[in-house]
VEXZA-42362 format. One line per 3 residues: their letters; for each residue x, y, z of C-alpha. Coordinates in nm, 2 decimals. Each point is the difference from the previous one (the first is absolute). Example, Ala and Ser with C-alpha at 12.3 -4.5 7.8 and 13.67 -1.06 7.14 Angstrom:
as	1.23:-0.45:0.78; 0.14:0.34:-0.07 .
This chain:
mpa	8.25:-0.92:19.14; 0.20:0.08:0.30; 0.22:-0.25:0.11 .
ata	0.21:-0.12:0.31; 0.37:0.10:0.00; 0.24:-0.32:0.09 .
tpp	0.21:0.11:0.32; 0.37:-0.06:-0.16; 0.27:-0.19:0.15 .
vmm	0.26:0.19:0.17; 0.29:-0.08:-0.24; 0.12:0.14:-0.33 .
qgp	-0.12:-0.14:-0.35; 0.27:-0.19:-0.12; 0.14:0.01:-0.35 .
avt	-0.19:-0.15:-0.30; 0.02:-0.37:-0.03; 0.24:-0.16:-0.22 .
gpg	0.09:-0.36:-0.03; 0.32:-0.10:0.14; 0.26:-0.02:-0.26 .
asn	-0.19:0.27:-0.21; 0.14:0.09:-0.34; -0.13:0.38:0.08 .
gka	0.32:0.05:0.18; -0.18:0.11:0.33; 0.03:-0.23:0.30 .
pii	-0.18:-0.31:0.09; -0.31:0.05:0.23; -0.18:-0.28:0.20 .
pfr	-0.38:0.04:-0.06; -0.22:0.10:0.24; -0.21:-0.34:-0.02 .
rat	0.32:-0.20:0.07; 0.14:0.20:0.28; -0.27:0.05:0.20 .
ver	-0.14:-0.26:0.24; -0.37:-0.08:0.09; -0.07:-0.01:0.39 .
sti	-0.32:-0.06:0.19; -0.08:0.09:0.34; -0.27:-0.03:0.24 .
lpg	-0.24:0.29:0.07; -0.21:0.06:0.34; -0.32:-0.15:-0.06 .
esq	-0.37:0.07:0.12; -0.22:-0.24:0.19; -0.40:0.12:0.03 .
alg	-0.29:-0.21:0.10; -0.30:0.03:-0.33; -0.30:0.20:0.12 .
aay	-0.26:0.22:-0.15; 0.22:0.31:0.00; 0.24:0.11:-0.30 .
ssi	0.34:0.02:0.17; 0.29:0.25:-0.17; 0.38:-0.10:0.01 .
ert	0.27:0.19:-0.12; 0.39:-0.03:0.09; 0.30:0.14:-0.09 .
veg	0.24:-0.23:-0.22; 0.37:0.05:0.10; 0.23:0.12:-0.26 .
tgf	0.26:-0.23:-0.12; 0.12:-0.08:-0.40; -0.25:0.01:-0.28 .
lys	-0.31:-0.09:0.08; -0.18:-0.31:-0.24; -0.29:-0.09:0.20 .
irl	-0.16:-0.09:0.33; -0.15:-0.34:0.03; -0.30:-0.06:0.19 .
qiq	-0.14:-0.26:0.20; -0.35:0.00:0.14; -0.07:-0.29:0.20 .
aia	-0.33:-0.06:0.27; -0.07:-0.35:0.15; -0.33:-0.07:0.13 .
tgn	-0.08:-0.24:0.29; -0.30:-0.18:0.13; -0.21:0.08:-0.29 .
aat	-0.31:-0.19:-0.01; -0.19:0.21:-0.29; 0.02:-0.06:-0.37 .
vaf	0.24:0.27:-0.10; -0.03:0.18:-0.34; 0.23:0.27:-0.14 .
ned	-0.13:0.31:-0.22; 0.07:0.01:-0.38; 0.34:0.21:0.04 .
apw	0.12:-0.18:0.32; 0.23:-0.08:0.18; 0.21:0.26:-0.19 .
nal	-0.24:0.27:0.09; 0.08:-0.04:0.37; 0.26:0.26:-0.09 .
gli	-0.14:0.37:-0.02; 0.14:0.28:-0.19; 0.39:-0.07:-0.06 .
tlr	0.21:0.26:-0.11; 0.37:0.08:0.00; 0.12:0.35:0.00 .
dpn	0.26:0.27:0.04; -0.03:0.34:0.06; -0.06:0.10:-0.33 .
gel	-0.29:-0.28:-0.11; -0.08:-0.37:0.00; 0.13:-0.28:-0.23 .
inv	-0.24:-0.22:0.11; -0.38:0.07:0.04; -0.25:-0.29:0.03 .
png	-0.34:-0.01:0.17; 0.04:-0.35:0.14; 0.21:-0.29:-0.01 .
fyl	-0.18:-0.15:-0.28; 0.10:0.24:-0.25; 0.37:-0.04:0.12 .
yla	-0.04:-0.41:-0.04; -0.11:0.08:-0.37; 0.30:0.23:-0.04 .
nla	0.21:-0.29:0.12; -0.16:-0.22:-0.24; 0.07:0.21:-0.30 .
qkn	0.37:0.04:0.08; 0.08:-0.36:-0.06; 0.36:0.00:0.11 .
yan	0.19:-0.30:0.01; -0.30:-0.21:0.06; -0.29:-0.17:-0.17 .
rwl	-0.26:0.12:0.29; -0.01:0.22:0.31; 0.04:-0.14:0.32 .
dqs	-0.37:-0.04:0.04; 0.06:-0.35:-0.15; 0.26:-0.06:0.24 .
tqs	0.02:-0.27:0.33; 0.08:0.32:0.17; -0.36:0.17:-0.09 .
lit	-0.30:-0.11:0.22; -0.37:0.05:-0.04; -0.21:-0.26:0.24 .
tgs	-0.39:0.05:-0.06; -0.27:-0.22:0.14; -0.07:-0.13:0.35 .
sgs	0.32:-0.13:0.12; 0.16:0.15:0.31; 0.24:0.21:-0.18 .
ggs	-0.25:0.13:-0.26; 0.08:0.35:-0.07; 0.35:0.00:0.03 .
ftq	0.20:0.13:-0.30; 0.39:0.10:-0.13; 0.05:0.16:-0.28 .
ffd	0.33:0.18:-0.14; 0.01:0.31:-0.19; 0.28:0.23:-0.17 .
vlv	0.00:0.37:0.02; 0.23:0.03:-0.28; 0.22:0.29:-0.08 .
gtn	0.22:-0.15:-0.28; -0.15:-0.14:-0.32; 0.19:-0.31:0.02 .
rrd	0.38:-0.12:0.08; 0.16:-0.06:-0.31; 0.03:0.39:-0.04 .
ltg	-0.12:0.14:0.35; -0.20:0.28:-0.20; -0.20:0.24:0.24 .
ivg	0.21:-0.08:0.33; 0.07:0.27:0.18; 0.24:0.15:0.28 .
nqd	-0.11:-0.03:0.33; 0.35:0.11:0.21; -0.13:0.40:0.06 .
rav	-0.07:-0.02:0.39; -0.18:0.34:-0.06; -0.24:-0.14:-0.26 .
kyt	-0.21:-0.32:0.13; -0.22:-0.22:-0.19; -0.30:-0.12:0.19 .
lrt	-0.21:-0.30:-0.07; -0.35:-0.03:0.06; -0.19:-0.36:0.07 .
din	-0.34:0.11:0.12; -0.21:-0.29:0.14; -0.38:-0.05:-0.15 .
pst	-0.31:-0.10:0.24; -0.04:-0.35:0.00; -0.34:0.04:-0.16 .
liy	0.18:0.11:-0.34; 0.18:-0.38:0.06; -0.23:-0.23:0.11 .
stp	-0.37:-0.05:-0.16; -0.05:-0.23:0.33; 0.27:0.06:0.26 .
ptt	0.17:-0.27:0.23; -0.13:-0.01:0.33; 0.26:0.18:0.14 .
lpt	0.18:0.25:-0.23; 0.37:-0.05:-0.01; 0.31:0.22:0.07 .
mvi	0.15:0.11:-0.33; 0.39:0.07:0.00; 0.17:0.19:-0.28 .
nkw	0.37:-0.18:-0.04; 0.22:0.23:-0.26; 0.32:-0.01:-0.15 .
let	0.22:0.29:-0.18; 0.16:-0.14:-0.30; 0.30:0.26:-0.11 .
ysv	0.31:0.00:-0.19; 0.34:0.13:0.12; 0.16:0.28:-0.12 .
plp	0.34:-0.07:-0.15; 0.31:0.16:0.08; 0.17:0.21:-0.26 .
igp	0.30:-0.24:-0.02; -0.06:-0.37:0.02; 0.21:-0.24:0.20 .
ngv	0.20:-0.09:-0.34; 0.11:0.37:-0.04; -0.29:0.07:-0.27 .
qqq	-0.24:0.30:-0.01; -0.34:-0.12:0.08; -0.34:0.16:-0.14 .
vlp	-0.16:0.11:0.34; -0.33:0.10:-0.15; -0.21:-0.23:-0.23 .
dgy	-0.07:0.11:-0.35; -0.29:0.23:-0.06; 0.00:0.06:0.35 .
gtl	-0.29:0.29:0.10; -0.27:-0.23:-0.19; -0.29:-0.03:0.23 .
hft	-0.22:-0.32:0.00; -0.37:0.12:0.10; -0.30:-0.24:0.08 .
tvt	-0.32:0.16:0.08; -0.41:-0.06:-0.04; -0.26:0.19:-0.13 .
tsd	-0.38:-0.06:-0.05; -0.12:0.10:-0.33; -0.23:0.30:0.00 .
atp	-0.24:-0.14:-0.25; -0.21:-0.28:0.17; -0.05:-0.36:-0.20 .
lgg	-0.35:0.00:-0.14; -0.16:-0.31:-0.15; -0.14:0.02:-0.36 .
stv	0.25:0.28:-0.10; 0.36:0.10:-0.09; 0.17:0.25:0.26 .
nhy	0.29:0.19:-0.04; 0.25:-0.06:0.30; 0.25:0.25:-0.03 .
lrr	0.35:-0.06:0.17; 0.10:0.26:0.22; 0.34:-0.12:0.08 .
ign	0.19:0.10:-0.30; 0.31:0.20:-0.06; 0.28:-0.27:0.10 .
tir	0.10:-0.28:-0.18; -0.27:-0.32:0.08; 0.13:-0.31:0.07 .
fii	-0.33:-0.19:0.06; -0.38:0.12:0.02; -0.22:-0.25:0.21 .
lvf	-0.36:0.02:0.00; -0.24:-0.13:0.30; -0.33:-0.07:-0.14 .
ran	-0.28:0.00:0.29; -0.38:0.00:-0.09; -0.27:-0.05:0.29 .
glr	0.32:0.06:0.22; 0.16:-0.32:-0.09; 0.27:-0.10:-0.26 .
ata	-0.15:-0.33:-0.03; -0.33:0.16:-0.12; 0.24:0.20:-0.23 .
ean	0.15:-0.31:-0.12; -0.30:-0.16:-0.08; -0.15:0.27:-0.22 .
apt	0.31:0.09:-0.13; 0.04:0.33:-0.27; -0.04:-0.10:-0.36 .
lit	0.23:0.23:-0.13; 0.30:0.19:0.13; 0.20:0.26:-0.19 .
fkv	0.32:0.16:0.12; 0.07:0.34:-0.16; 0.29:0.22:0.08 .
gdd	-0.03:0.32:-0.14; -0.13:-0.03:-0.35; 0.14:-0.34:-0.06 .
tvf	-0.19:-0.30:0.10; 0.24:-0.27:0.14; -0.21:-0.29:0.09 .
tet	-0.38:-0.07:-0.14; -0.08:-0.40:0.17; -0.23:-0.17:0.20 .
yas	-0.01:-0.09:0.39; 0.11:-0.33:-0.08; 0.24:0.05:-0.27 .
rkt	0.19:0.21:0.27; -0.03:-0.26:0.27; 0.17:-0.25:-0.21 .
kmy	0.30:0.26:-0.08; 0.04:0.02:0.36; 0.03:-0.38:0.05 .
ery	0.21:-0.01:-0.26; 0.27:0.27:0.12; -0.07:-0.12:0.36 .
gfd	-0.07:-0.37:0.00; -0.28:0.03:0.25; -0.38:0.13:0.02 .
wpn	-0.04:0.35:0.14; -0.27:0.06:0.29; -0.36:0.06:-0.12 .
gvl	-0.06:0.34:-0.17; 0.37:0.07:-0.03; 0.15:0.14:-0.35 .
iyd	0.38:0.10:-0.03; 0.12:0.18:-0.29; 0.43:-0.05:0.04 .
tlh	0.27:0.09:-0.18; 0.24:-0.23:0.18; -0.01:-0.30:-0.31 .
dfs	0.30:0.18:-0.24; 0.26:-0.22:0.13; -0.19:-0.34:-0.04 .
sda	-0.36:-0.11:-0.04; -0.03:0.00:0.38; -0.05:0.28:0.20 .
gfe	0.30:0.12:0.19; 0.39:0.11:-0.08; -0.14:0.30:-0.18 .
lgd	0.20:0.20:-0.23; -0.23:0.29:-0.03; -0.02:0.00:-0.34 .
dyy	-0.38:-0.04:0.01; -0.06:0.24:0.30; -0.31:0.27:-0.08 .
htq	0.23:0.37:0.00; -0.34:0.23:0.07; 0.21:0.33:0.12 .
alv	-0.14:0.15:-0.34; -0.37:-0.13:0.02; -0.31:0.20:0.08 .
naq	-0.19:-0.33:0.05; -0.02:-0.37:0.04; -0.32:-0.24:0.00 .
fqi	-0.17:-0.29:0.01; -0.32:-0.03:-0.18; -0.19:-0.27:0.19 .
typ	-0.33:-0.16:-0.13; -0.20:-0.19:0.28; -0.29:-0.26:-0.04 .
agy	-0.35:0.09:0.09; 0.04:-0.18:0.29; 0.32:0.10:0.15 .
gst	-0.11:0.14:0.33; -0.26:0.24:0.14; 0.20:0.15:0.34 .
ans	0.31:0.03:0.16; 0.17:-0.02:-0.39; 0.37:0.12:0.02 .
lvi	0.35:-0.01:-0.24; 0.31:0.05:0.22; 0.29:0.06:-0.19 .
ltd	0.33:-0.11:0.14; 0.33:0.20:-0.18; 0.37:-0.10:0.01 .
dlv	0.19:0.28:-0.15; 0.36:0.17:0.00; 0.12:0.34:-0.02 .
ynp	0.36:0.14:-0.01; 0.13:0.27:0.24; 0.34:0.05:-0.05 .
ps	0.19:-0.01:0.37; 0.09:0.30:0.19 .
C-alpha cells in the first residue's frame, strides 16, 4: 500500500539514547521527549456564509518544528431565528466536508466529512474521558429560539498518536515541502433537516500544535536527542465504504481494503435506509472478525457495545462499533503500548462477516469503515 513520506527535520540525528550515568560507558543523553517543548500557535481561519453550494478550502501549513496536530473549531451563530430548527443525524459535525492533511507525497488524513473525524477523536481518548463535544465549550442549539441553528464544535486533525511518546509526529521545517490542510464546507441541506430562518456564517478557527527541535547540546552541556524514537513512523486516518452492501436476512462478507499496515483501530459505521438510528434499531445479530485465516472475534452487536462502554466510559453514537487495540496498558482505552496492534503486512485479506436481520433496511444501506493505522518509513 503506498504511503506518504515524512518530511525530515533539517538536523542530523543524535546518538542512541542512554540514560544519565549509564553503565554502558556511553555519554548520557537527554531523551527527545524530555528535551522537546510543546507549542501552539494560531493559524489563519476561514469565514463563509452557509448556503446551498459545496465549498472547497485548502491552505498551506507553514513549517515549524515537528507537527503533532491541528485543532479545528467550527462555529456558526444564528440570530433572529423563528423556525423550529432540527439538525440532520451527523450534524453539526458534518458541516465540515472533506478533510485532508497532505504533503506532496500523499495524505496522512483523509475523511469525507467532519463526523468521521469526530469519531476518530472519540477513539483516541488521550487524557480525557470524553471528547470536547460534552464540554460547555461546545454548542448545538435546536428548536425555535432566536439562536436556533447555532453550533460550536472542536476537532483534532491528529498526526501523532499520543503525547506520551509522540509516535507519528512529522518534521515540518523543509520550506520546499509544504503540508496542506483541506477543510471543505458542506451545503446547509446536509447540516439541517429544518434550517434556521436565516442561515448563519460558519467560522473555522485553527491552531497548529507542534513540538520543537531540541538543540544537540542542552543548556547544561549534556547531549540531547534531536529526533524522537521511531521517527519515520507515519500515522494515517482514512475512510472507505465497503464494496458489499448490507442486506437484510443475509450474511455479508465485508472485506477490508485498507490492509498492509499496522492497525490501531477500526470503526464500523452502519446505515440502514440511510440512517444510523435505523441500523441501531435493527442491529446485526452476529459479527465475526477474521484476519487472514484466523477468527479474532465472534460476537453480537450488543456484546461489542458493552466492551466499548467499559473501555471508553460512554455510549457511542448510534450505528457505530469500534474494534480498538488501545487497551493493552490498562482496561481503559488510551495510552496504548502497541502490544495488541494488528500487523497486516503479510495478510492477503481481512474481513467482517456480518449477519443482518430480515428487517434491517431496504434502501441506502451502507457500511463505512474508518481505519487508523501506522507505517514505518526510514527517514531520508
